[in-house]
N, C-alpha and C positions, 0 to 999 in steps of 0.2 A: 471668659476667657483669657488665657492667659499669655497670648502673644498673639501680633499683629496677624489677621487674617484677611483675604480678600472679601470687600463687600459688594453687595450688589450695585453702590453708586459706581462701583469702578469697571464693569461691564461695560461692552459697548452698548449702546441704547438697544430695546428691543429684543437682545440676544437670549435673556432668559426668557422673556414671554414667549418668543417665538419655539424655543426648545420646548416647553411646556405644552404649546399650541398642538406639536406635533403627536400630542397623547390627547389631545382634548380636555386639557387641566387649565385653568384660569388662574392666571398671575393676577391677585390683588395686591397694587401699591398703595401703603399704609401710608401718608402724611408722615414727614418727620416730627418726629418728637409724640405722635399719636400713639395710643396702646396698639399692638399688634393683637387681633382677635388670635382665638386658640392657640399660642403660642406653649407647648410644653416644656419647655425649660425657661420661660422666663424673655424677655424683651433682652436683646434685640433677636433673639432666634424665631425663624419662620414657625405659623402656624398654619392648622391646617383644619378648613371645614367642608364637608364631602371632597368635591375635587376642587376645590379653590385652594389655592397656595398663597398666603398672606403674609408680605415682607415689607420692610421699609429699605431706605437707602443705605441704612448701617448693619444691615443684617447679614452675617455672613453666606458667602455663597453657599459653601457645602452644608451649610442648613438649609438651605433652599432647596437643594438637591436632597440630601437627605428626608425632608418631609415630602416632596413630590414621590419620591421611590416609595415611601410608607404606601401612598396612595396607590400607585402601580403595582405593588406586589401585593396588597389586599385583595381578599377574591370580591368577586363582583357583588355578592350579597351585602358586605362588609363596607366596600367602598363609599358608597354615597352617602352612609351614615356616619362618616369616620369625622369625630371632633376633637381635637386637642391631642389625643390620646389614640396611636393606630392600633393598640392593643393584641399587636402581633406575636409570634413564640419567637424564640432563638434563632429557629433556622431562617425566619422571615427576615428577623434582623440582618442576620448574615449578609441575604441575598439583597437587602435594602443598601447596606454598605457597599458592596459590590457593585451595584448600579451606580449607586451613585458617583464612584468613581470612572465607571465607563462613560457616563453622562457627562462626567466633568470633560472629556474628550470633544464634545459636541459644544462646546461654549468659547468661543474665540478670547484669550486673555486668561484663562484660568486653565484646563488641560488636567489630564491624572495627576502628574507629580506634584503640580501646587495643593490641588485637593489633597491626596495623602498627606502633605505637610502640614495643611493648616487642619485636617483632621487629628492630627500629632498635636498639633498647637494646641487646640481646643481642650483635648484632652479623651479622645476616644481612645477605648483602652484594646487592646490586641495581646493574646497568650505569649506572642513572637516578639511583643515591644514596641512595633510600630505598624501601622496602614501598611506600608509597604512590603515589609516582612508577609504580614496577613495575607496581602493581594497576591504576592508573588509566588507566597510558597505553603498556605494554608488554608487555601478557599474553594478548595475543589468543591467542596460541599454544595457553597453559594452558589459557584458556576453551574452545578448540576440540575439546581433546582431553579435555577434561572432559566434554564433549556428545559426545562421540564414543564415549566410553566408558561413557555412561551414567550419570555421577555427576551431572552438573547436568540442568536441562530447558533449554527454548528460551529460558526469561527469564533463565535466570542463577541459580535456586535450585537447591539440595540436593536431590537425589532421594529421600535416606537408603537407597540401594542400594550397595553397592560394586562396582567393578569386577568385569565378568564375571557 
């Protein structure tokens, strides 16, 4: 990480677990300084094993949402077997980024603006130069994908259902 980003310890107690529970995902909180299972990017980033999202109190919230959205965007056949790497294609990756910004709006103390700033600070790469520029001006394909797969409704709101 290159700049300070909001961490899981800074969210209201139970907020992230409650959001993930709406999707039947389980938040697994790892003890401070303990290894985070199945983290793709290394600690303190979130890890995925099936429908379990592993975090520590120093895990960036954007990372927890990103990995959660990988689980949500995986098709049903792949979802249960996920471990460390979601193995999605670029279209799915774009949908993951878009959905994580939407879900940030469901977390008190986070929100889409902070999520996009944290994504930029962490080093997400968008061809328009920032998460906001991409989200507002170049993410139509991600919106269409999420709508077609039933993860958002016609108004662009999360349906709280995973793909498939």
